[in-house]
VEXDREN-2710 file (C-alpha; in Angstrom, 1 decimal):
% VEXDREN-2710
k/r/px/py/pz
1/UNK/33.1/-3.8/-12.0
2/UNK/32.6/-6.9/-9.7
3/UNK/33.1/-4.7/-6.6
4/UNK/30.5/-2.3/-7.9
5/UNK/28.0/-5.0/-8.5
6/UNK/28.5/-6.6/-5.1
7/UNK/28.1/-3.3/-3.5
8/UNK/24.8/-2.7/-5.3
9/UNK/23.5/-6.2/-4.3
10/UNK/24.2/-5.1/-0.7
11/UNK/22.4/-1.9/-1.3
12/UNK/19.4/-3.7/-2.6
13/UNK/19.2/-5.8/0.6
14/UNK/19.8/-2.8/2.8
15/UNK/17.2/-0.7/1.0
16/UNK/14.5/-3.3/1.2
17/UNK/15.3/-3.9/4.8
18/UNK/14.8/-0.2/5.5
19/UNK/11.5/-0.3/3.7
20/UNK/10.3/-3.0/6.1
21/UNK/10.3/-0.4/8.9
22/UNK/7.4/1.3/7.1
23/UNK/5.7/-1.9/5.9
24/UNK/2.7/-3.2/7.7
25/UNK/2.3/-6.9/8.7
26/UNK/-0.1/-9.1/6.8
27/UNK/-3.6/-8.4/8.2
28/UNK/-6.6/-10.4/7.2
29/UNK/-9.9/-8.7/6.4
30/UNK/-12.2/-8.3/9.4
31/UNK/-15.4/-9.8/8.0
32/UNK/-16.1/-13.4/7.3
33/UNK/-14.7/-14.4/4.0
34/UNK/-14.8/-17.3/1.5
35/UNK/-13.1/-20.6/2.2
36/UNK/-9.3/-20.5/1.5
37/UNK/-9.6/-22.5/-1.7
38/UNK/-12.2/-20.1/-3.1
39/UNK/-10.1/-17.0/-2.2
40/UNK/-7.5/-15.3/-4.3
41/UNK/-5.1/-12.9/-2.4
42/UNK/-3.1/-10.5/-4.5
43/UNK/-0.4/-8.4/-2.9
44/UNK/0.5/-5.2/-4.8
45/UNK/3.4/-3.1/-3.7
46/UNK/1.7/0.2/-4.0
47/UNK/-1.3/2.0/-5.4
48/UNK/-1.9/5.7/-5.9
49/UNK/-4.4/7.9/-4.2
50/UNK/-7.0/5.1/-4.0
51/UNK/-9.7/6.9/-6.0
52/UNK/-11.8/4.6/-8.2
53/UNK/-13.1/7.3/-10.6
54/UNK/-12.0/7.8/-14.2
55/UNK/-12.0/11.6/-13.9
56/UNK/-9.7/11.6/-10.9
57/UNK/-7.7/8.4/-11.3
58/UNK/-4.3/7.6/-12.8
59/UNK/-2.6/4.4/-14.0
60/UNK/-1.5/3.7/-10.4
61/UNK/-5.0/2.8/-9.4
62/UNK/-5.5/0.1/-12.0
63/UNK/-4.1/-2.8/-10.1
64/UNK/-6.7/-2.1/-7.4
65/UNK/-9.9/-1.0/-9.1
66/UNK/-10.0/-2.4/-12.6
67/UNK/-11.5/-5.7/-11.4
68/UNK/-14.8/-4.0/-10.7
69/UNK/-15.1/-2.5/-14.1
70/UNK/-15.3/-3.4/-17.8
71/UNK/-13.7/-1.2/-20.4
72/UNK/-15.6/0.0/-23.4
73/UNK/-12.7/-1.4/-25.5
74/UNK/-10.8/-4.5/-24.2
75/UNK/-7.4/-5.7/-25.3
76/UNK/-6.1/-8.9/-26.8
77/UNK/-4.0/-10.3/-23.9
78/UNK/-1.2/-11.4/-26.2
79/UNK/-1.1/-8.7/-28.9
80/UNK/-2.5/-5.6/-26.9
81/UNK/-4.8/-5.0/-29.9
82/UNK/-8.3/-3.6/-29.4
83/UNK/-11.3/-6.0/-28.9
84/UNK/-15.0/-5.3/-28.2
85/UNK/-15.9/-4.7/-24.5
86/UNK/-18.9/-2.8/-23.2
87/UNK/-18.9/-1.3/-26.7
88/UNK/-19.6/-3.8/-29.4
89/UNK/-18.4/-1.3/-32.1
90/UNK/-17.0/2.2/-32.4
91/UNK/-16.4/4.3/-35.4
92/UNK/-15.6/7.9/-36.4
93/UNK/-17.5/10.1/-38.9
94/UNK/-17.6/13.8/-39.9
95/UNK/-13.8/13.7/-40.6
96/UNK/-13.1/12.3/-37.1
97/UNK/-15.0/15.0/-35.3
98/UNK/-17.8/12.6/-34.4
99/UNK/-17.4/9.3/-32.7
100/UNK/-20.2/6.8/-32.2
101/UNK/-20.1/3.9/-29.7
102/UNK/-22.7/1.1/-29.7
103/UNK/-23.1/-0.4/-26.2
104/UNK/-23.6/-4.1/-25.3
105/UNK/-27.2/-4.8/-24.3
106/UNK/-28.1/-6.3/-20.9
107/UNK/-25.0/-5.5/-18.9
108/UNK/-25.9/-4.8/-15.2
109/UNK/-24.3/-2.7/-12.6
110/UNK/-23.5/-4.3/-9.3
111/UNK/-26.0/-4.4/-6.4
112/UNK/-29.1/-3.7/-8.4
113/UNK/-28.1/-0.3/-9.7
114/UNK/-29.7/-1.0/-13.1
115/UNK/-28.6/-1.7/-16.6
116/UNK/-25.7/0.1/-18.2
117/UNK/-26.9/2.7/-20.7
118/UNK/-25.6/5.5/-22.8
119/UNK/-26.6/8.0/-20.1
120/UNK/-24.0/6.3/-17.7
121/UNK/-21.3/6.7/-20.3
122/UNK/-22.2/10.3/-20.9
123/UNK/-22.3/11.1/-17.2
124/UNK/-18.8/9.4/-16.7
125/UNK/-17.1/11.3/-19.6
126/UNK/-18.7/14.6/-18.6
127/UNK/-17.1/14.4/-15.1
128/UNK/-13.8/15.1/-16.9
129/UNK/-15.0/18.6/-17.7
130/UNK/-14.9/19.6/-14.0
131/UNK/-12.1/22.1/-13.4
132/UNK/-10.7/20.0/-10.6
133/UNK/-10.7/16.7/-12.5
134/UNK/-7.1/15.4/-12.6
135/UNK/-7.5/12.1/-14.4
136/UNK/-5.1/11.3/-17.2
137/UNK/-7.7/11.9/-19.9
138/UNK/-9.4/14.9/-18.4
139/UNK/-7.3/17.5/-20.3
140/UNK/-8.1/15.8/-23.6
141/UNK/-11.9/16.0/-23.0
142/UNK/-11.8/19.5/-21.5
143/UNK/-9.8/20.8/-24.5
144/UNK/-11.6/18.9/-27.3
145/UNK/-15.1/17.7/-26.3
146/UNK/-18.0/19.8/-27.6
147/UNK/-21.0/17.8/-26.5
148/UNK/-22.4/14.2/-26.1
149/UNK/-25.7/12.9/-27.5
150/UNK/-27.5/9.7/-26.5
151/UNK/-30.0/9.0/-29.4
152/UNK/-31.0/5.8/-27.7
153/UNK/-30.1/3.9/-24.5
154/UNK/-27.3/1.9/-26.2
155/UNK/-25.8/4.6/-28.5
156/UNK/-23.3/7.3/-27.4
157/UNK/-22.3/10.0/-29.9
158/UNK/-19.4/12.2/-28.9
159/UNK/-18.9/15.5/-30.9
160/UNK/-15.5/17.1/-30.8
161/UNK/-14.4/20.6/-31.7
162/UNK/-11.5/19.3/-33.8
163/UNK/-10.6/16.2/-35.8
164/UNK/-9.3/13.7/-33.2
165/UNK/-7.9/10.3/-34.0
166/UNK/-7.1/9.2/-30.4
167/UNK/-10.6/8.9/-29.0
168/UNK/-10.7/5.1/-28.9
169/UNK/-7.4/5.0/-26.9
170/UNK/-9.1/6.8/-24.0
171/UNK/-11.7/4.1/-23.6
172/UNK/-9.4/1.0/-23.7
173/UNK/-8.5/-1.5/-21.1
174/UNK/-5.4/-0.5/-19.2
175/UNK/-4.2/2.7/-20.9
176/UNK/-7.7/4.2/-21.1
177/UNK/-9.3/5.8/-18.0
178/UNK/-13.0/5.9/-18.7
179/UNK/-14.3/3.1/-16.4
180/UNK/-18.1/3.7/-16.5
181/UNK/-20.0/4.4/-13.3
182/UNK/-23.8/4.3/-12.7
183/UNK/-25.1/7.8/-12.9
184/UNK/-28.0/7.0/-10.6
185/UNK/-25.7/5.7/-7.9
186/UNK/-23.4/8.7/-7.9
187/UNK/-26.3/11.2/-7.9
188/UNK/-27.9/9.3/-5.0
189/UNK/-25.0/8.8/-2.6
190/UNK/-22.6/11.5/-3.8
191/UNK/-19.0/11.1/-5.0
192/UNK/-17.4/11.0/-1.6
193/UNK/-19.4/8.1/-0.4
194/UNK/-19.3/6.3/-3.8
195/UNK/-15.5/6.5/-3.7
196/UNK/-15.5/4.3/-0.6
197/UNK/-17.7/1.7/-2.1
198/UNK/-17.5/1.9/-5.9
199/UNK/-20.0/0.3/-8.2
200/UNK/-19.2/-1.0/-11.7
201/UNK/-20.1/-3.8/-14.2
202/UNK/-16.9/-5.9/-13.8
203/UNK/-16.4/-9.5/-12.9
204/UNK/-15.8/-8.6/-9.3
205/UNK/-17.9/-6.4/-7.0
206/UNK/-16.5/-4.4/-4.1
207/UNK/-17.5/-5.6/-0.6
208/UNK/-15.3/-3.8/1.9
209/UNK/-11.9/-2.2/2.4
210/UNK/-9.6/-0.4/4.7
211/UNK/-7.9/2.7/3.1
212/UNK/-4.2/2.1/2.5
213/UNK/-4.4/-1.6/3.5
214/UNK/-6.7/-3.9/1.6
215/UNK/-10.0/-4.2/-0.4
216/UNK/-12.2/-7.3/-0.7
217/UNK/-14.2/-8.2/-3.7
218/UNK/-16.7/-11.0/-4.6
219/UNK/-17.1/-12.7/-8.0
220/UNK/-20.1/-11.8/-10.1
221/UNK/-21.9/-15.0/-11.0
222/UNK/-22.7/-15.4/-14.7
223/UNK/-20.7/-12.3/-15.7
224/UNK/-21.2/-11.5/-19.3
225/UNK/-17.5/-11.5/-20.1
226/UNK/-15.7/-13.8/-17.6
227/UNK/-16.9/-15.3/-14.4
228/UNK/-13.9/-15.6/-12.1
229/UNK/-12.7/-19.0/-11.0
230/UNK/-12.2/-17.7/-7.4
231/UNK/-15.3/-16.6/-5.6
232/UNK/-13.4/-14.0/-3.6
233/UNK/-10.5/-11.6/-4.4
234/UNK/-8.5/-9.7/-1.8
235/UNK/-6.1/-7.1/-3.0
236/UNK/-3.6/-6.1/-0.3
237/UNK/-1.2/-3.2/-0.3
238/UNK/2.1/-4.6/0.9
239/UNK/5.0/-2.2/0.2
240/UNK/7.7/-4.3/1.8
241/UNK/9.0/-7.1/-0.5
242/UNK/10.1/-9.3/2.4
243/UNK/6.6/-9.2/3.8
244/UNK/5.2/-10.1/0.4
245/UNK/7.5/-13.1/0.1
246/UNK/6.8/-14.3/3.6
247/UNK/3.1/-14.2/2.9
248/UNK/3.6/-16.1/-0.4
249/UNK/5.7/-18.8/1.4
250/UNK/3.0/-19.1/4.2
251/UNK/0.2/-19.4/1.7
252/UNK/-1.4/-16.2/2.9
253/UNK/-0.7/-14.5/-0.4
254/UNK/-1.3/-16.2/-3.8
255/UNK/0.2/-13.6/-6.2
256/UNK/2.8/-11.0/-5.4
257/UNK/5.5/-9.0/-7.2
258/UNK/9.1/-10.1/-6.5
259/UNK/12.3/-8.5/-7.6
260/UNK/16.0/-8.4/-6.8
261/UNK/17.3/-11.0/-4.3
262/UNK/13.7/-12.1/-3.7
263/UNK/13.5/-13.6/-7.2
264/UNK/16.0/-16.4/-6.2
265/UNK/14.4/-16.8/-2.8
266/UNK/10.9/-17.2/-4.4
267/UNK/12.3/-19.8/-6.8
268/UNK/14.0/-21.8/-4.1
269/UNK/10.8/-21.8/-2.1
270/UNK/9.0/-23.6/-4.9
271/UNK/6.9/-20.7/-6.0
272/UNK/6.2/-20.4/-9.7
273/UNK/7.4/-17.2/-11.4
274/UNK/5.2/-15.3/-13.9
275/UNK/7.1/-12.8/-16.1
276/UNK/5.7/-9.9/-17.9
277/UNK/8.6/-9.2/-20.4
278/UNK/9.6/-5.7/-21.4
279/UNK/6.9/-4.1/-19.3
280/UNK/8.4/-1.0/-17.9
281/UNK/10.8/1.7/-19.1
282/UNK/12.7/3.1/-16.2
283/UNK/14.2/6.6/-15.8
284/UNK/14.9/9.1/-13.1
285/UNK/12.6/12.1/-13.2
286/UNK/14.6/15.4/-13.1
287/UNK/12.0/17.7/-11.6
288/UNK/12.1/21.5/-12.0
289/UNK/11.9/21.6/-15.9
290/UNK/8.6/23.3/-15.8
291/UNK/7.0/26.6/-17.1
292/UNK/7.4/29.9/-15.3
293/UNK/3.9/29.8/-13.8
294/UNK/4.7/26.6/-11.8
295/UNK/6.1/26.3/-8.3
296/UNK/8.7/23.9/-9.6
297/UNK/10.1/26.3/-12.2
298/UNK/13.8/26.5/-11.5
299/UNK/15.9/28.3/-14.2
300/UNK/18.7/28.4/-11.6
301/UNK/18.8/24.6/-11.2
302/UNK/21.9/23.2/-13.0
303/UNK/19.9/20.5/-14.8
304/UNK/16.9/22.7/-15.8
305/UNK/18.3/26.0/-16.9
306/UNK/16.5/29.0/-18.5
307/UNK/14.9/28.0/-21.7
308/UNK/15.0/31.5/-23.0
309/UNK/18.8/31.7/-22.6
310/UNK/20.7/29.6/-25.2
311/UNK/23.8/29.3/-23.1
312/UNK/21.9/28.4/-19.9
313/UNK/19.9/25.8/-21.9
314/UNK/23.1/24.2/-23.4
315/UNK/24.8/24.1/-20.0
316/UNK/21.7/22.4/-18.5
317/UNK/21.8/19.8/-21.3
318/UNK/25.4/19.1/-20.5
319/UNK/24.5/18.6/-16.8
320/UNK/21.7/16.2/-17.7
321/UNK/24.0/14.2/-19.9
322/UNK/26.6/14.1/-17.1
323/UNK/23.9/12.9/-14.7
324/UNK/23.2/10.1/-17.3
325/UNK/26.9/9.2/-17.8
326/UNK/27.6/9.0/-14.1
327/UNK/25.2/6.1/-13.5
328/UNK/26.3/2.5/-14.0
329/UNK/23.2/1.0/-15.7
330/UNK/24.8/-2.4/-16.3
331/UNK/25.3/-2.8/-12.5
332/UNK/21.7/-1.9/-11.8
333/UNK/20.5/-4.4/-14.4
334/UNK/22.8/-7.1/-13.2
335/UNK/22.6/-6.7/-9.4
336/UNK/19.2/-5.1/-8.7
337/UNK/17.2/-6.5/-11.6
338/UNK/19.0/-9.9/-11.7
339/UNK/19.4/-9.7/-15.5
340/UNK/15.6/-9.2/-16.1
341/UNK/16.2/-6.0/-18.0
342/UNK/18.2/-4.4/-20.8
343/UNK/19.8/-1.0/-21.7
344/UNK/17.2/-0.4/-24.4
345/UNK/15.0/1.5/-25.3
346/UNK/16.0/5.0/-24.5
347/UNK/12.9/5.5/-22.2
348/UNK/10.2/8.2/-22.2
349/UNK/7.4/5.8/-23.3
350/UNK/9.1/4.9/-26.7
351/UNK/9.0/1.0/-26.9
352/UNK/10.8/-0.9/-29.7
353/UNK/7.4/-2.2/-30.9
354/UNK/6.2/1.4/-31.7
355/UNK/6.5/2.7/-35.3
356/UNK/9.4/5.0/-35.7
357/UNK/11.5/3.5/-32.9
358/UNK/15.2/4.0/-33.9
359/UNK/17.8/1.3/-33.3
360/UNK/20.3/4.1/-33.1
361/UNK/18.9/5.2/-29.7
362/UNK/21.2/3.9/-27.0
363/UNK/21.1/4.6/-23.3
364/UNK/24.1/6.7/-22.4
365/UNK/27.0/4.4/-21.2
366/UNK/28.8/4.6/-17.9
367/UNK/31.6/7.3/-18.1
368/UNK/32.1/9.1/-14.9
369/UNK/35.2/10.9/-16.1
370/UNK/33.4/12.4/-19.1
371/UNK/30.6/13.3/-16.7
372/UNK/33.0/15.3/-14.5
373/UNK/34.3/17.1/-17.6
374/UNK/30.8/18.0/-18.7
375/UNK/29.9/19.3/-15.3
376/UNK/33.1/21.5/-15.3
377/UNK/32.2/22.8/-18.8
378/UNK/28.8/23.8/-17.5
379/UNK/30.3/25.7/-14.6
380/UNK/29.7/23.0/-11.9
381/UNK/33.2/21.5/-11.4
382/UNK/32.5/21.3/-7.7
383/UNK/29.2/19.6/-8.2
384/UNK/25.9/20.6/-6.6
385/UNK/23.1/19.3/-4.3
386/UNK/19.9/17.6/-5.3
387/UNK/16.8/16.4/-3.5
388/UNK/15.8/12.7/-4.1
389/UNK/12.8/10.7/-3.0
390/UNK/13.5/7.0/-2.5
391/UNK/9.9/6.2/-3.2
392/UNK/8.0/3.0/-3.9
393/UNK/6.2/3.8/-7.1
394/UNK/3.5/1.5/-8.5
395/UNK/5.5/0.7/-11.7
396/UNK/8.8/0.9/-9.9
397/UNK/8.5/-1.0/-6.7
398/UNK/12.2/-1.2/-6.4
399/UNK/12.4/2.6/-6.7
400/UNK/14.2/3.0/-3.3
401/UNK/17.0/0.6/-4.2
402/UNK/17.4/2.0/-7.8
403/UNK/17.3/5.6/-6.5
404/UNK/20.0/4.8/-3.9
405/UNK/22.2/3.2/-6.5
406/UNK/21.8/6.3/-8.8
407/UNK/22.5/8.7/-5.9
408/UNK/25.7/6.9/-4.9
409/UNK/27.0/7.1/-8.5
410/UNK/26.1/10.8/-8.6
411/UNK/28.1/11.4/-5.5
412/UNK/31.2/10.0/-7.2
413/UNK/31.1/12.9/-9.6
414/UNK/30.3/15.6/-7.0
415/UNK/26.4/15.6/-7.2
416/UNK/25.3/15.3/-3.6
417/UNK/21.9/13.8/-2.8
418/UNK/19.7/14.8/0.1
419/UNK/17.0/12.1/0.7
420/UNK/13.4/13.2/1.4
421/UNK/11.3/10.0/1.6
422/UNK/7.6/10.5/0.9
423/UNK/4.7/8.1/0.0
424/UNK/3.5/8.0/-3.5
425/UNK/-0.1/8.8/-2.3
426/UNK/1.0/12.2/-1.2
427/UNK/3.9/12.8/-3.6
428/UNK/1.8/11.8/-6.7
429/UNK/-0.6/14.8/-6.4
430/UNK/2.4/17.1/-6.0
431/UNK/3.8/15.7/-9.2
432/UNK/0.6/16.3/-11.1
433/UNK/0.5/19.9/-9.9
434/UNK/4.2/20.5/-10.6
435/UNK/4.9/21.1/-6.9
436/UNK/7.6/18.5/-6.2
437/UNK/10.1/21.1/-4.9
438/UNK/12.6/20.0/-7.5
439/UNK/12.8/16.4/-6.1
440/UNK/14.1/13.6/-8.3
441/UNK/12.7/10.1/-8.3
442/UNK/12.6/6.8/-10.2
443/UNK/9.8/6.2/-12.6
444/UNK/8.7/3.1/-14.5
445/UNK/6.5/3.9/-17.5
446/UNK/3.8/1.7/-19.0
447/UNK/3.2/1.5/-22.7
448/UNK/0.7/3.6/-24.7
449/UNK/-0.6/2.8/-28.1
450/UNK/1.7/5.5/-29.5
451/UNK/4.4/7.5/-27.6
452/UNK/2.7/10.8/-28.6
453/UNK/-0.4/9.9/-26.6
454/UNK/1.8/9.7/-23.5
455/UNK/3.7/12.8/-24.3
456/UNK/0.5/14.8/-24.7
457/UNK/-0.2/14.0/-21.1
458/UNK/3.2/14.1/-19.4
459/UNK/5.2/16.5/-21.6
460/UNK/2.8/19.2/-22.8
461/UNK/2.5/22.2/-20.5
462/UNK/-1.3/21.7/-20.5
463/UNK/-1.0/18.0/-19.9
464/UNK/-2.1/16.1/-16.8
465/UNK/1.5/15.6/-15.5
466/UNK/5.1/16.6/-16.0
467/UNK/7.4/13.6/-16.1
468/UNK/10.1/15.2/-18.3
469/UNK/9.7/18.9/-18.9
470/UNK/7.0/21.4/-19.7
471/UNK/6.7/23.9/-22.5
472/UNK/9.5/23.6/-25.1
473/UNK/7.9/20.8/-27.2
474/UNK/4.3/21.9/-27.1
475/UNK/4.2/22.8/-30.8
476/UNK/5.8/19.5/-31.8
477/UNK/3.2/17.6/-29.7
478/UNK/0.3/19.6/-31.0
479/UNK/1.4/19.1/-34.6
480/UNK/1.8/15.4/-34.3
481/UNK/-1.6/15.1/-32.5
482/UNK/-3.2/17.0/-35.4
483/UNK/-1.8/14.6/-38.0
484/UNK/-4.4/12.0/-39.0
485/UNK/-2.1/9.9/-41.2
486/UNK/-0.6/7.2/-39.0
487/UNK/2.6/6.9/-41.1
488/UNK/3.2/10.7/-41.1
489/UNK/2.4/10.8/-37.4
490/UNK/5.0/8.1/-36.8
491/UNK/7.7/10.1/-38.6
492/UNK/6.8/13.2/-36.6
493/UNK/6.9/11.2/-33.4
494/UNK/10.3/9.9/-34.3
495/UNK/11.6/13.4/-35.0
496/UNK/10.3/14.5/-31.6
497/UNK/11.8/11.4/-30.0
498/UNK/15.2/12.3/-31.4
499/UNK/14.9/15.8/-29.8
500/UNK/14.0/14.2/-26.5
501/UNK/16.8/11.7/-26.8
502/UNK/19.4/14.4/-27.6
503/UNK/18.2/16.7/-24.7
504/UNK/18.5/14.0/-22.0
505/UNK/15.6/15.4/-19.9
506/UNK/15.7/12.3/-17.6
507/UNK/18.3/9.8/-16.5
508/UNK/17.6/6.8/-18.7
509/UNK/18.1/3.4/-17.0
510/UNK/16.6/0.7/-19.2
511/UNK/13.7/-1.6/-19.8
512/UNK/12.7/-4.0/-17.0
513/UNK/10.5/-7.1/-16.9
514/UNK/8.0/-7.4/-14.1
515/UNK/7.9/-10.8/-12.3
516/UNK/5.1/-12.1/-10.1
517/UNK/5.5/-15.1/-7.8
518/UNK/2.4/-17.4/-7.6
519/UNK/1.5/-19.9/-4.8
520/UNK/0.8/-23.5/-5.5
521/UNK/-2.9/-22.7/-5.5
522/UNK/-2.6/-21.0/-8.9
523/UNK/-2.7/-23.0/-12.1
524/UNK/-2.4/-20.3/-14.7
525/UNK/-2.9/-16.6/-15.6
526/UNK/-3.8/-15.0/-18.9
527/UNK/-2.1/-11.7/-18.2
528/UNK/-1.9/-8.7/-20.5
529/UNK/1.2/-8.2/-22.8
530/UNK/3.5/-5.2/-22.0
531/UNK/1.5/-4.3/-18.8
532/UNK/3.7/-3.6/-15.8
533/UNK/0.8/-4.0/-13.2
534/UNK/-1.8/-6.6/-14.1
535/UNK/-5.5/-5.9/-14.5
536/UNK/-6.7/-9.4/-15.5
537/UNK/-7.2/-11.0/-12.1
538/UNK/-10.4/-12.6/-13.3
539/UNK/-8.3/-14.8/-15.7
540/UNK/-6.3/-16.4/-12.9
541/UNK/-7.2/-20.1/-12.8
542/UNK/-6.8/-22.5/-9.8
543/UNK/-4.4/-25.5/-9.9
544/UNK/-6.1/-28.7/-10.9
END
């Protein structure tokens, strides 16, 4: 065991060193900026496609763009519970077919684009109805929304075709996607131009940016919710962890994610560490488990199988279990995560704080000999070849190192990995369209209010993404989403969770904490509970 751990520690250093080849050096914004003491520089490892709009965006954009917006429903930073935001109240009627939101009066859009009204909310939500809208909530609105009324400038009434209990979750801070944009601005300059200079109501306004590199923001004086302590915010994309740590040490970066060997180095450098405990569930996406109308459909793939053929389906399940048993999760947690993780929960968006979570769900242990036997039983005694993407993913910045560790373990049981590195900005859209060419990759999932909300997006054949499989559980998901009683829904969710657990659709790795290093300039930070990538930059306070 010790030899395996040391080897993985070496792999972690080697992997991050390799990533440095692609990493850009720290480059300061080109325009004149605030004095150093008034500037907060946040280095994030990755963002997604860099779009700021709710109807096109995904969770990966939140570390970059949420600072310029306010959500209709905010969250308590410690409990994750709902709190009033741009909406002072929200309530359902007509047996959950009608939802009414009352908006806060006097909230202004940046740069003189007027007061936020019900028409802006209506306009934002209706963009989800476009056929090419790929945002996380877009399928929900396309499938369920009937019409929107605005009886007065501060009242929004959404009418749905069906009884829907999950409406509020789509408007929340972090997991929600509906950051409100000014209708007049979008109609005046067009979506393409507005995407380069987004306008919102948030505590920071966008000033300038360079695609793929950085964006600069200025604090909004007298903001209705929270005026930031720092007059300027610069968010940098710095994929290489060594570059982030160097910037932190030099005082050029104030907040940056650290992991692996860099945790100890950050602590020895006198940097304060800020943990977000139990923030991300890690697993390896086993692509190809899609429906027959998708390019990724692969009934011949050993881990996917033909769902219409019971024998093929069972052999594929054995292969997926073998791919789980071949991986030494304890070594990954110890050597790569430095103990900041655990072998629970079983992944797939089911956190221990969710109703229905079963203590009997355990991540499959390390048993390469049993893995070989299962492969032989499934007709793959000689192993097979897979494609892997050692990608830096927003919620799994250590994805390249973890994927390499998994690939090396797979090779010990005959599963040979061919590496095809690709940036998340280009790979992400392929994943959403089920066009990943059967490529496997490491994913870190954020929490949702209920697992079924995530599954309706990433597991249903009509969902926004496929991060497990498409098709076989559509009826289970639809039935649970139709259930209005929370306790009954939790039991249905648990039953589906058991099916997912037994089927081993992904390689479950464990739960990981996310750690940020902070420079001496930072005094404190009221971050959000359970959130892998922070969205509360306005609550960072300077050292006294």
